[in-house]
ZAPA-268272 format. One record per residue (C-alpha): residue in three letters; residue number from 1; x, y, z. Coordinates in pm, whole numbers, plus 32768, in hexadecimal, padded with zeros to 4 digits. Layout:
BEGIN
<rec residuo="ALA" num="NUM" x="X" y="Y" z="Z"/>
...
This chain:
BEGIN
<rec residuo="UNK" num="1" x="8000" y="8000" z="8000"/>
<rec residuo="UNK" num="2" x="80B7" y="8138" z="7F82"/>
<rec residuo="UNK" num="3" x="7FB5" y="822F" z="8007"/>
<rec residuo="UNK" num="4" x="7F27" y="81F8" z="8164"/>
<rec residuo="UNK" num="5" x="7E37" y="8322" z="816F"/>
<rec residuo="UNK" num="6" x="7D98" y="83C9" z="8042"/>
<rec residuo="UNK" num="7" x="7C84" y="84CC" z="805B"/>
<rec residuo="UNK" num="8" x="7BDF" y="858F" z="7F45"/>
<rec residuo="UNK" num="9" x="7AF2" y="86B3" z="7F78"/>
<rec residuo="UNK" num="10" x="7A92" y="8668" z="80E1"/>
<rec residuo="UNK" num="11" x="7981" y="8754" z="8156"/>
<rec residuo="UNK" num="12" x="78BB" y="8776" z="8296"/>
<rec residuo="UNK" num="13" x="77B3" y="886B" z="8305"/>
<rec residuo="UNK" num="14" x="7700" y="88A8" z="844F"/>
<rec residuo="UNK" num="15" x="75D7" y="8983" z="8403"/>
<rec residuo="UNK" num="16" x="765E" y="8AC6" z="8370"/>
<rec residuo="UNK" num="17" x="77C1" y="8A73" z="83DB"/>
<rec residuo="UNK" num="18" x="7886" y="89D6" z="82BE"/>
<rec residuo="UNK" num="19" x="79A3" y="8930" z="837E"/>
<rec residuo="UNK" num="20" x="7A4E" y="8885" z="8257"/>
<rec residuo="UNK" num="21" x="7A42" y="8910" z="80F6"/>
<rec residuo="UNK" num="22" x="7AD7" y="8802" z="8019"/>
<rec residuo="UNK" num="23" x="7C14" y="8785" z="80C0"/>
<rec residuo="UNK" num="24" x="7D07" y="86AB" z="7FF9"/>
<rec residuo="UNK" num="25" x="7E15" y="85E0" z="80A9"/>
<rec residuo="UNK" num="26" x="7F09" y="84D2" z="803E"/>
<rec residuo="UNK" num="27" x="7FE4" y="8420" z="813F"/>
<rec residuo="UNK" num="28" x="80DF" y="831D" z="80C0"/>
<rec residuo="UNK" num="29" x="80F8" y="81DD" z="818A"/>
<rec residuo="UNK" num="30" x="81FE" y="81E3" z="829C"/>
<rec residuo="UNK" num="31" x="8210" y="835F" z="82B0"/>
<rec residuo="UNK" num="32" x="8199" y="8473" z="8399"/>
<rec residuo="UNK" num="33" x="80B0" y="858A" z="832A"/>
<rec residuo="UNK" num="34" x="809C" y="86B3" z="8416"/>
<rec residuo="UNK" num="35" x="7F4C" y="8765" z="83FF"/>
<rec residuo="UNK" num="36" x="7F63" y="88CB" z="847C"/>
<rec residuo="UNK" num="37" x="7E66" y="89E2" z="8498"/>
<rec residuo="UNK" num="38" x="7DCD" y="8AE1" z="8584"/>
<rec residuo="UNK" num="39" x="7CB9" y="8A83" z="8676"/>
<rec residuo="UNK" num="40" x="7B7A" y="8A32" z="85BA"/>
<rec residuo="UNK" num="41" x="7C34" y="89FE" z="8472"/>
<rec residuo="UNK" num="42" x="7BAB" y="889E" z="8441"/>
<rec residuo="UNK" num="43" x="7CC9" y="87C2" z="84BB"/>
<rec residuo="UNK" num="44" x="7C09" y="86F1" z="85B7"/>
<rec residuo="UNK" num="45" x="7ADE" y="86CF" z="84D0"/>
<rec residuo="UNK" num="46" x="7BC8" y="864C" z="83C1"/>
<rec residuo="UNK" num="47" x="7C5A" y="854B" z="84B1"/>
<rec residuo="UNK" num="48" x="7B03" y="84DA" z="8527"/>
<rec residuo="UNK" num="49" x="7A87" y="84AE" z="83C5"/>
<rec residuo="UNK" num="50" x="7BBB" y="83E7" z="835D"/>
<rec residuo="UNK" num="51" x="7B99" y="8310" z="8498"/>
<rec residuo="UNK" num="52" x="7A29" y="82C9" z="843D"/>
<rec residuo="UNK" num="53" x="79A4" y="837E" z="8572"/>
<rec residuo="UNK" num="54" x="78F0" y="8481" z="849A"/>
<rec residuo="UNK" num="55" x="7857" y="8456" z="8342"/>
<rec residuo="UNK" num="56" x="78C6" y="8552" z="823A"/>
<rec residuo="UNK" num="57" x="77BE" y="8620" z="818C"/>
<rec residuo="UNK" num="58" x="7883" y="8611" z="8049"/>
<rec residuo="UNK" num="59" x="79BD" y="8584" z="7FB1"/>
<rec residuo="UNK" num="60" x="7A5D" y="8432" z="7FE4"/>
<rec residuo="UNK" num="61" x="7B7C" y="8399" z="80A6"/>
<rec residuo="UNK" num="62" x="7C36" y="824F" z="80AE"/>
<rec residuo="UNK" num="63" x="7CF5" y="81EF" z="81E9"/>
<rec residuo="UNK" num="64" x="7DCE" y="80B6" z="81FD"/>
<rec residuo="UNK" num="65" x="7D40" y="8044" z="80AF"/>
<rec residuo="UNK" num="66" x="7BCD" y="8064" z="8109"/>
<rec residuo="UNK" num="67" x="7AC4" y="816B" z="80CD"/>
<rec residuo="UNK" num="68" x="7A60" y="821E" z="820E"/>
<rec residuo="UNK" num="69" x="78EF" y="8227" z="81AC"/>
<rec residuo="UNK" num="70" x="78B4" y="80D7" z="8105"/>
<rec residuo="UNK" num="71" x="79A2" y="8009" z="81DE"/>
<rec residuo="UNK" num="72" x="79C5" y="80B8" z="8331"/>
<rec residuo="UNK" num="73" x="79F4" y="7F73" z="83F4"/>
<rec residuo="UNK" num="74" x="7B1A" y="7F10" z="8318"/>
<rec residuo="UNK" num="75" x="7BB4" y="8067" z="8353"/>
<rec residuo="UNK" num="76" x="7B85" y="804E" z="84CD"/>
<rec residuo="UNK" num="77" x="7C33" y="7EFD" z="84D5"/>
<rec residuo="UNK" num="78" x="7D69" y="7F9E" z="8442"/>
<rec residuo="UNK" num="79" x="7D87" y="80E9" z="84F8"/>
<rec residuo="UNK" num="80" x="7DDC" y="8170" z="8650"/>
<rec residuo="UNK" num="81" x="7D66" y="82BB" z="86DF"/>
<rec residuo="UNK" num="82" x="7DE4" y="838F" z="8800"/>
<rec residuo="UNK" num="83" x="7D10" y="84C5" z="8834"/>
<rec residuo="UNK" num="84" x="7D62" y="8614" z="88D0"/>
<rec residuo="UNK" num="85" x="7D2B" y="8594" z="8A31"/>
<rec residuo="UNK" num="86" x="7D99" y="8445" z="8ABF"/>
<rec residuo="UNK" num="87" x="7C6D" y="8359" z="8AB0"/>
<rec residuo="UNK" num="88" x="7CB8" y="8280" z="8BDF"/>
<rec residuo="UNK" num="89" x="7BD7" y="820D" z="8CFC"/>
<rec residuo="UNK" num="90" x="7C69" y="82A6" z="8E39"/>
<rec residuo="UNK" num="91" x="7BD0" y="8197" z="8F14"/>
<rec residuo="UNK" num="92" x="7C8A" y="8083" z="8E5E"/>
<rec residuo="UNK" num="93" x="7DFC" y="8035" z="8E6A"/>
<rec residuo="UNK" num="94" x="7ED5" y="8067" z="8D39"/>
<rec residuo="UNK" num="95" x="7ED6" y="7EF0" z="8CF6"/>
<rec residuo="UNK" num="96" x="7D5C" y="7ED6" z="8D21"/>
<rec residuo="UNK" num="97" x="7D26" y="7FF5" z="8C2C"/>
<rec residuo="UNK" num="98" x="7DF2" y="7F4C" z="8B20"/>
<rec residuo="UNK" num="99" x="7D5C" y="7DF3" z="8B54"/>
<rec residuo="UNK" num="100" x="7BFC" y="7E85" z="8B48"/>
<rec residuo="UNK" num="101" x="7C41" y="7F3C" z="8A03"/>
<rec residuo="UNK" num="102" x="7CE4" y="7E03" z="8976"/>
<rec residuo="UNK" num="103" x="7BAA" y="7D3F" z="89C5"/>
<rec residuo="UNK" num="104" x="7ADA" y="7E49" z="891A"/>
<rec residuo="UNK" num="105" x="7BBA" y="7E1B" z="87E9"/>
<rec residuo="UNK" num="106" x="7B57" y="7CA9" z="8802"/>
<rec residuo="UNK" num="107" x="7CBE" y="7C3A" z="8835"/>
<rec residuo="UNK" num="108" x="7C4A" y="7B2F" z="892A"/>
<rec residuo="UNK" num="109" x="7CA5" y="7B20" z="8A9C"/>
<rec residuo="UNK" num="110" x="7DFB" y="7A7E" z="8A74"/>
<rec residuo="UNK" num="111" x="7E67" y="7B55" z="894C"/>
<rec residuo="UNK" num="112" x="7DEA" y="7C92" z="89F5"/>
<rec residuo="UNK" num="113" x="7EBB" y="7C46" z="8B2B"/>
<rec residuo="UNK" num="114" x="7FED" y="7BEF" z="8A5D"/>
<rec residuo="UNK" num="115" x="7FD1" y="7D29" z="8989"/>
<rec residuo="UNK" num="116" x="7F98" y="7E00" z="8AC0"/>
<rec residuo="UNK" num="117" x="80D9" y="7D7C" z="8B5E"/>
<rec residuo="UNK" num="118" x="819D" y="7DC3" z="8A21"/>
<rec residuo="UNK" num="119" x="8122" y="7F28" z="8A0D"/>
<rec residuo="UNK" num="120" x="814F" y="7F6F" z="8B7F"/>
<rec residuo="UNK" num="121" x="82B9" y="7F0C" z="8B5B"/>
<rec residuo="UNK" num="122" x="82EF" y="7FCA" z="8A17"/>
<rec residuo="UNK" num="123" x="825E" y="810A" z="8AA8"/>
<rec residuo="UNK" num="124" x="8319" y="80E9" z="8BF3"/>
<rec residuo="UNK" num="125" x="81DB" y="80BB" z="8CBF"/>
<rec residuo="UNK" num="126" x="8219" y="7F63" z="8D55"/>
<rec residuo="UNK" num="127" x="8271" y="7FF3" z="8EAA"/>
<rec residuo="UNK" num="128" x="8128" y="80B2" z="8EB7"/>
<rec residuo="UNK" num="129" x="8054" y="7FA8" z="8E09"/>
<rec residuo="UNK" num="130" x="7F90" y="7F4A" z="8F43"/>
<rec residuo="UNK" num="131" x="7F4F" y="80AA" z="8FBC"/>
<rec residuo="UNK" num="132" x="7E05" y="8159" z="8F77"/>
<rec residuo="UNK" num="133" x="7E39" y="8249" z="8E58"/>
<rec residuo="UNK" num="134" x="7DB4" y="836D" z="8F25"/>
<rec residuo="UNK" num="135" x="7F0B" y="8366" z="8FCC"/>
<rec residuo="UNK" num="136" x="7FC1" y="8387" z="8E7C"/>
<rec residuo="UNK" num="137" x="806C" y="84C5" z="8E09"/>
<rec residuo="UNK" num="138" x="7FFB" y="856C" z="8CC7"/>
<rec residuo="UNK" num="139" x="8120" y="84D4" z="8C0B"/>
<rec residuo="UNK" num="140" x="80D3" y="8377" z="8C8D"/>
<rec residuo="UNK" num="141" x="7F65" y="8396" z="8C29"/>
<rec residuo="UNK" num="142" x="7FCC" y="8404" z="8AD0"/>
<rec residuo="UNK" num="143" x="80B6" y="82DC" z="8AAB"/>
<rec residuo="UNK" num="144" x="7FA2" y="81F1" z="8B1F"/>
<rec residuo="UNK" num="145" x="7EB1" y="828F" z="8A26"/>
<rec residuo="UNK" num="146" x="7FAA" y="8262" z="890C"/>
<rec residuo="UNK" num="147" x="7FE4" y="80FA" z="897A"/>
<rec residuo="UNK" num="148" x="7E6C" y="80BF" z="896C"/>
<rec residuo="UNK" num="149" x="7E5E" y="8144" z="8808"/>
<rec residuo="UNK" num="150" x="7F62" y="803F" z="87A2"/>
<rec residuo="UNK" num="151" x="7EBC" y="7F0E" z="883E"/>
<rec residuo="UNK" num="152" x="7E40" y="7E88" z="86F1"/>
<rec residuo="UNK" num="153" x="7F88" y="7EC9" z="8636"/>
<rec residuo="UNK" num="154" x="7EF1" y="7FD5" z="8555"/>
<rec residuo="UNK" num="155" x="7F88" y="802B" z="8406"/>
<rec residuo="UNK" num="156" x="7F09" y="8191" z="841F"/>
<rec residuo="UNK" num="157" x="7F16" y="8263" z="855C"/>
<rec residuo="UNK" num="158" x="7E56" y="83A9" z="8594"/>
<rec residuo="UNK" num="159" x="7EE5" y="8488" z="86A4"/>
<rec residuo="UNK" num="160" x="7E14" y="85BC" z="86F3"/>
<rec residuo="UNK" num="161" x="7EF3" y="86AE" z="87B7"/>
<rec residuo="UNK" num="162" x="7F8E" y="858E" z="887D"/>
<rec residuo="UNK" num="163" x="8084" y="865D" z="8949"/>
<rec residuo="UNK" num="164" x="7FA0" y="877D" z="89B0"/>
<rec residuo="UNK" num="165" x="7FED" y="87E9" z="8B12"/>
<rec residuo="UNK" num="166" x="8125" y="8712" z="8B39"/>
<rec residuo="UNK" num="167" x="8275" y="8796" z="8BAC"/>
<rec residuo="UNK" num="168" x="839A" y="878E" z="8ABB"/>
<rec residuo="UNK" num="169" x="842B" y="8649" z="8B44"/>
<rec residuo="UNK" num="170" x="82DE" y="8593" z="8B1F"/>
<rec residuo="UNK" num="171" x="82AD" y="8623" z="89C4"/>
<rec residuo="UNK" num="172" x="8402" y="85A7" z="8955"/>
<rec residuo="UNK" num="173" x="83B2" y="844F" z="89E1"/>
<rec residuo="UNK" num="174" x="8271" y="8446" z="8914"/>
<rec residuo="UNK" num="175" x="8331" y="84BC" z="87E0"/>
<rec residuo="UNK" num="176" x="8422" y="839A" z="8805"/>
<rec residuo="UNK" num="177" x="8300" y="82A6" z="8820"/>
<rec residuo="UNK" num="178" x="825A" y="8332" z="86E9"/>
<rec residuo="UNK" num="179" x="83A1" y="830E" z="862A"/>
<rec residuo="UNK" num="180" x="83B5" y="81A1" z="869A"/>
<rec residuo="UNK" num="181" x="8260" y="8160" z="8602"/>
<rec residuo="UNK" num="182" x="82BF" y="8208" z="84BA"/>
<rec residuo="UNK" num="183" x="8402" y="813E" z="84AD"/>
<rec residuo="UNK" num="184" x="8328" y="8008" z="84D1"/>
<rec residuo="UNK" num="185" x="825D" y="8070" z="839F"/>
<rec residuo="UNK" num="186" x="8134" y="811C" z="8444"/>
<rec residuo="UNK" num="187" x="80A0" y="824A" z="8391"/>
<rec residuo="UNK" num="188" x="8055" y="8373" z="8476"/>
<rec residuo="UNK" num="189" x="7F70" y="849C" z="8447"/>
<rec residuo="UNK" num="190" x="7FC2" y="8594" z="8559"/>
<rec residuo="UNK" num="191" x="7F11" y="86D5" z="85B9"/>
<rec residuo="UNK" num="192" x="7FCF" y="87B4" z="86A6"/>
<rec residuo="UNK" num="193" x="7FD1" y="890E" z="8741"/>
<rec residuo="UNK" num="194" x="814C" y="88FC" z="8764"/>
<rec residuo="UNK" num="195" x="81EC" y="8968" z="861F"/>
<rec residuo="UNK" num="196" x="833C" y="88DF" z="868E"/>
<rec residuo="UNK" num="197" x="8293" y="878C" z="86AF"/>
<rec residuo="UNK" num="198" x="822B" y="878E" z="8542"/>
<rec residuo="UNK" num="199" x="838A" y="87FB" z="84E2"/>
<rec residuo="UNK" num="200" x="8423" y="86DD" z="85AA"/>
<rec residuo="UNK" num="201" x="8337" y="85C2" z="8548"/>
<rec residuo="UNK" num="202" x="828A" y="8609" z="83FE"/>
<rec residuo="UNK" num="203" x="8306" y="859C" z="82A8"/>
<rec residuo="UNK" num="204" x="8204" y="8687" z="8215"/>
<rec residuo="UNK" num="205" x="8131" y="879E" z="82A8"/>
<rec residuo="UNK" num="206" x="7FD4" y="8804" z="823A"/>
<rec residuo="UNK" num="207" x="7F48" y="894F" z="82B4"/>
<rec residuo="UNK" num="208" x="7DD0" y="8972" z="82CD"/>
<rec residuo="UNK" num="209" x="7D18" y="8AB9" z="830F"/>
<rec residuo="UNK" num="210" x="7BA5" y="8B08" z="8308"/>
<rec residuo="UNK" num="211" x="7B5B" y="89AA" z="828E"/>
<rec residuo="UNK" num="212" x="7C44" y="89BA" z="8162"/>
<rec residuo="UNK" num="213" x="7D9E" y="892D" z="8120"/>
<rec residuo="UNK" num="214" x="7E7D" y="8A5A" z="80E2"/>
<rec residuo="UNK" num="215" x="7FD7" y="89B9" z="80D2"/>
<rec residuo="UNK" num="216" x="8076" y="8862" z="80B7"/>
<rec residuo="UNK" num="217" x="81E3" y="87FE" z="80A7"/>
<rec residuo="UNK" num="218" x="8313" y="8793" z="816A"/>
<rec residuo="UNK" num="219" x="8377" y="887A" z="828A"/>
<rec residuo="UNK" num="220" x="84A1" y="88F3" z="81BC"/>
<rec residuo="UNK" num="221" x="83C7" y="8936" z="808B"/>
<rec residuo="UNK" num="222" x="82D5" y="8A07" z="8159"/>
<rec residuo="UNK" num="223" x="83F3" y="8AC7" z="81F9"/>
<rec residuo="UNK" num="224" x="8481" y="8B18" z="80A4"/>
<rec residuo="UNK" num="225" x="832F" y="8BA2" z="8039"/>
<rec residuo="UNK" num="226" x="8334" y="8C8F" z="8162"/>
<rec residuo="UNK" num="227" x="848E" y="8D0C" z="8105"/>
<rec residuo="UNK" num="228" x="85F9" y="8CA8" z="80FF"/>
<rec residuo="UNK" num="229" x="8706" y="8CCB" z="8202"/>
<rec residuo="UNK" num="230" x="8746" y="8E13" z="82B9"/>
<rec residuo="UNK" num="231" x="8891" y="8E91" z="833B"/>
<rec residuo="UNK" num="232" x="885C" y="8F2A" z="8493"/>
<rec residuo="UNK" num="233" x="8960" y="9004" z="853D"/>
<rec residuo="UNK" num="234" x="893B" y="907D" z="86A4"/>
<rec residuo="UNK" num="235" x="8A0D" y="91AC" z="86F9"/>
<rec residuo="UNK" num="236" x="8AC6" y="9216" z="8833"/>
<rec residuo="UNK" num="237" x="8A7D" y="9386" z="87E6"/>
<rec residuo="UNK" num="238" x="8922" y="93E2" z="875E"/>
<rec residuo="UNK" num="239" x="89BB" y="951F" z="86CB"/>
<rec residuo="UNK" num="240" x="8A61" y="944A" z="85BE"/>
<rec residuo="UNK" num="241" x="8913" y="93CC" z="8535"/>
<rec residuo="UNK" num="242" x="8903" y="94C1" z="840C"/>
<rec residuo="UNK" num="243" x="8A67" y="946D" z="83A2"/>
<rec residuo="UNK" num="244" x="8A2C" y="92F6" z="83C7"/>
<rec residuo="UNK" num="245" x="88E6" y="930E" z="8306"/>
<rec residuo="UNK" num="246" x="899C" y="93B0" z="81E4"/>
<rec residuo="UNK" num="247" x="8AAC" y="92A5" z="81EC"/>
<rec residuo="UNK" num="248" x="89B7" y="9184" z="81F3"/>
<rec residuo="UNK" num="249" x="88ED" y="9212" z="80D2"/>
<rec residuo="UNK" num="250" x="8A13" y="91AD" z="7FF3"/>
<rec residuo="UNK" num="251" x="89D4" y="9037" z="8037"/>
<rec residuo="UNK" num="252" x="885B" y="904B" z="8061"/>
<rec residuo="UNK" num="253" x="8752" y="8FD9" z="7F69"/>
<rec residuo="UNK" num="254" x="8643" y="909D" z="801D"/>
<rec residuo="UNK" num="255" x="8605" y="91B7" z="8111"/>
<rec residuo="UNK" num="256" x="86C4" y="91B9" z="825F"/>
<rec residuo="UNK" num="257" x="85F6" y="91A5" z="839D"/>
<rec residuo="UNK" num="258" x="8661" y="9248" z="84E4"/>
<rec residuo="UNK" num="259" x="85F5" y="918D" z="861E"/>
<rec residuo="UNK" num="260" x="8644" y="913F" z="8787"/>
<rec residuo="UNK" num="261" x="85F2" y="92A4" z="87EF"/>
<rec residuo="UNK" num="262" x="86E3" y="9334" z="86F3"/>
<rec residuo="UNK" num="263" x="8809" y="9250" z="8742"/>
<rec residuo="UNK" num="264" x="87F8" y="9159" z="8621"/>
<rec residuo="UNK" num="265" x="87E3" y="915E" z="84A7"/>
<rec residuo="UNK" num="266" x="876D" y="9039" z="83D2"/>
<rec residuo="UNK" num="267" x="876B" y="9019" z="8259"/>
<rec residuo="UNK" num="268" x="86F6" y="8F07" z="816B"/>
<rec residuo="UNK" num="269" x="881E" y="8E6E" z="80B7"/>
<rec residuo="UNK" num="270" x="8835" y="8D8A" z="7F8E"/>
<rec residuo="UNK" num="271" x="8999" y="8D09" z="7F7D"/>
<rec residuo="UNK" num="272" x="89C0" y="8C5E" z="80CE"/>
<rec residuo="UNK" num="273" x="8B27" y="8C3D" z="8143"/>
<rec residuo="UNK" num="274" x="8BA6" y="8D44" z="804C"/>
<rec residuo="UNK" num="275" x="8AB7" y="8E43" z="80E3"/>
<rec residuo="UNK" num="276" x="8B32" y="8DF1" z="8240"/>
<rec residuo="UNK" num="277" x="8C9D" y="8E17" z="81D8"/>
<rec residuo="UNK" num="278" x="8C61" y="8F60" z="8121"/>
<rec residuo="UNK" num="279" x="8B9B" y="8FF3" z="8242"/>
<rec residuo="UNK" num="280" x="8C9B" y="8F85" z="8347"/>
<rec residuo="UNK" num="281" x="8DB7" y="901B" z="827D"/>
<rec residuo="UNK" num="282" x="8D00" y="9166" z="8255"/>
<rec residuo="UNK" num="283" x="8CAA" y="9180" z="83C7"/>
<rec residuo="UNK" num="284" x="8E0B" y="9127" z="8430"/>
<rec residuo="UNK" num="285" x="8E99" y="9226" z="8340"/>
<rec residuo="UNK" num="286" x="8DCC" y="9339" z="83E3"/>
<rec residuo="UNK" num="287" x="8E25" y="92C3" z="8543"/>
<rec residuo="UNK" num="288" x="8CB8" y="9290" z="85A1"/>
<rec residuo="UNK" num="289" x="8C87" y="91BE" z="86DB"/>
<rec residuo="UNK" num="290" x="8B73" y="90B7" z="86CA"/>
<rec residuo="UNK" num="291" x="8AE4" y="8FDD" z="87DF"/>
<rec residuo="UNK" num="292" x="8A39" y="8EE2" z="86FA"/>
<rec residuo="UNK" num="293" x="8A62" y="8E8A" z="858C"/>
<rec residuo="UNK" num="294" x="898C" y="8D71" z="8503"/>
<rec residuo="UNK" num="295" x="88CC" y="8CEA" z="83DB"/>
<rec residuo="UNK" num="296" x="875D" y="8CB3" z="8434"/>
<rec residuo="UNK" num="297" x="8671" y="8BCC" z="837B"/>
<rec residuo="UNK" num="298" x="84F8" y="8BFD" z="8380"/>
<rec residuo="UNK" num="299" x="844B" y="8B32" z="8490"/>
<rec residuo="UNK" num="300" x="82FB" y="8A83" z="8481"/>
<rec residuo="UNK" num="301" x="8278" y="8BA9" z="854E"/>
<rec residuo="UNK" num="302" x="82DB" y="8C8B" z="842D"/>
<rec residuo="UNK" num="303" x="822B" y="8BA1" z="833B"/>
<rec residuo="UNK" num="304" x="80EF" y="8B9A" z="840F"/>
<rec residuo="UNK" num="305" x="80EB" y="8D16" z="8431"/>
<rec residuo="UNK" num="306" x="8121" y="8D4C" z="82BE"/>
<rec residuo="UNK" num="307" x="8011" y="8C56" z="8258"/>
<rec residuo="UNK" num="308" x="7F02" y="8C9E" z="835A"/>
<rec residuo="UNK" num="309" x="7F52" y="8DF9" z="83D9"/>
<rec residuo="UNK" num="310" x="7F6D" y="8D70" z="853C"/>
<rec residuo="UNK" num="311" x="80A2" y="8D45" z="860F"/>
<rec residuo="UNK" num="312" x="8069" y="8BDE" z="8683"/>
<rec residuo="UNK" num="313" x="7F76" y="8ABC" z="867A"/>
<rec residuo="UNK" num="314" x="7EF6" y="8B33" z="87CC"/>
<rec residuo="UNK" num="315" x="7E3C" y="8A6F" z="88D3"/>
<rec residuo="UNK" num="316" x="7DB0" y="890D" z="88AF"/>
<rec residuo="UNK" num="317" x="7C9C" y="8904" z="87AE"/>
<rec residuo="UNK" num="318" x="7B43" y="893D" z="883E"/>
<rec residuo="UNK" num="319" x="7AD3" y="882A" z="8758"/>
<rec residuo="UNK" num="320" x="7A21" y="88B3" z="8628"/>
<rec residuo="UNK" num="321" x="7941" y="8781" z="862D"/>
<rec residuo="UNK" num="322" x="78A8" y="87C3" z="8784"/>
<rec residuo="UNK" num="323" x="7784" y="885F" z="86D2"/>
<rec residuo="UNK" num="324" x="772C" y="8705" z="865A"/>
<rec residuo="UNK" num="325" x="772E" y="8669" z="87B4"/>
């Protein structure tokens, strides 16, 4: 199977609110697609439709080789889903949660127990397996939730903002676990509010806004669309800014920008290391003291701002599909 997820013209409406307006997605097998967008853009609705939890009003989609409308049971047998919030029963232990979900997957009692033990060990939860999950930290609950989504060995995994609210250490642990799944051949569709997360994990990034797909490409491709590299020079003496600006204009391919409360100058450059060498030589020749001299690449934050007009993906999605509940 070369393509694990393929959607064409997905649309969804709740009353007068058109949540999706013809979304197209293609996710090659064994890869990660990061789905970004502001709150209410349609990310969670897209995931729910692809996971057969919501019917589309228009368009079509094939997940793991099966149509989401005509063969939803076949799709569900082949996917895993971890939503925005850990779906665990706080009154049960970690082991009991996994065994219960395994039974619901119809793995059988023995297979459910065996699979639960494997996942508890893989996600470093064996020591807490017999504690009620209400005693778990946020990171532990998230790991348990991800373990639950893998009970049936899915070929396609949907992760809807899986690291929301976690500290950096817990997020990095989850990132490592996602990479393990991809290395094992699992296809992942990931929505996230952390742009760094998409940059770290995604092979391709799709940006959705107001129910429409507005960009799709690798992180590097999207960064190049925003603009090339910028040479940024921070100065010891703000009084030298006009002179430095004039010097840097010689290597620039665009207008200089003064920042850091008048202490730095940055310019877009097109010739990489040659620009750095030319600028350094010119500054040294004039005896100008600098405190920082670096080439900056656009970040995913820059991409998000340029595409959506907003500075970040913001808070966890207040699910666009709640209207349907």
